[in-house]
C-alpha positions in Angstrom: 11.0 8.9 3.9 10.9 5.6 2.1 11.5 3.8 5.4 9.9 0.5 4.0 11.1 -1.7 1.2 9.0 -3.7 -1.3 9.2 -6.9 0.6 8.1 -5.3 3.9 5.2 -3.5 2.1 4.1 -6.7 0.5 4.1 -8.5 4.1 2.2 -5.4 5.5 -0.4 -5.7 2.7 -0.8 -9.4 3.3 -1.6 -8.7 6.9 -3.9 -5.7 6.2 -5.8 -7.5 3.4 -5.9 -10.9 5.1 -4.5 -12.8 2.1 -1.1 -14.6 2.4 -1.0 -15.1 -1.3 -0.4 -11.4 -2.2 2.8 -10.8 -4.1 4.3 -7.6 -5.3 2.4 -7.6 -8.5 -1.0 -8.8 -7.1 -3.9 -6.6 -8.3 -5.1 -5.2 -5.0 -7.8 -2.7 -5.9 -9.7 -4.3 -8.8 -9.7 -7.7 -7.1 -11.2 -6.1 -3.9 -8.3 -7.2 -1.6 -7.5 -3.5 -0.8 -10.9 -2.4 0.7 -11.5 0.8 2.5 -10.5 -0.5 5.9 -7.2 -2.0 4.5 -6.6 1.3 2.6 -6.9 3.4 5.8 -4.8 0.8 7.7 -2.1 1.0 5.1 -2.1 4.9 5.2 -1.9 4.7 9.0 1.0 2.2 8.9 2.9 4.3 6.4 2.3 7.6 8.3 3.8 5.8 11.3 6.9 5.3 9.3 7.0 9.0 8.3 5.5 8.5 4.9 2.5 10.7 4.7 0.1 10.0 1.8 -3.1 12.0 2.0 -6.1 10.0 1.1 -7.2 12.5 -1.4 -3.8 12.8 -3.0 -4.0 9.8 -5.1 -6.9 7.8 -6.7 -7.4 4.3 -5.6 -6.4 3.0 -9.0 -2.8 4.2 -8.1 -2.8 1.6 -5.2 -3.3 -1.3 -7.7 -0.3 -3.3 -6.3 2.5 -3.3 -3.9 4.8 -2.3 -6.7 2.6 0.7 -7.7 2.4 1.6 -4.0 6.1 1.6 -3.8 6.3 3.9 -6.7 4.1 6.4 -4.8 6.4 6.1 -1.8 9.4 6.8 -3.9 7.8 9.8 -5.6 7.3 11.2 -2.0 11.0 11.3 -1.3 
């Protein structure tokens, strides 16, 4: 597990959310950048790397930034 680093996660979020200005601490959920389509895409990409996060396992507020998502990934190890 944890087969993704913060920089790679941030790049993935830029692609999924369609915003090249996303940084590790950019507010994703409250700003609307991480919408339902991007969220499902994120879960799918992580699952493909062996990082399984069930959609019901965490509230969307836990996905507030790349740093917060990285914390979730690290807790899964």
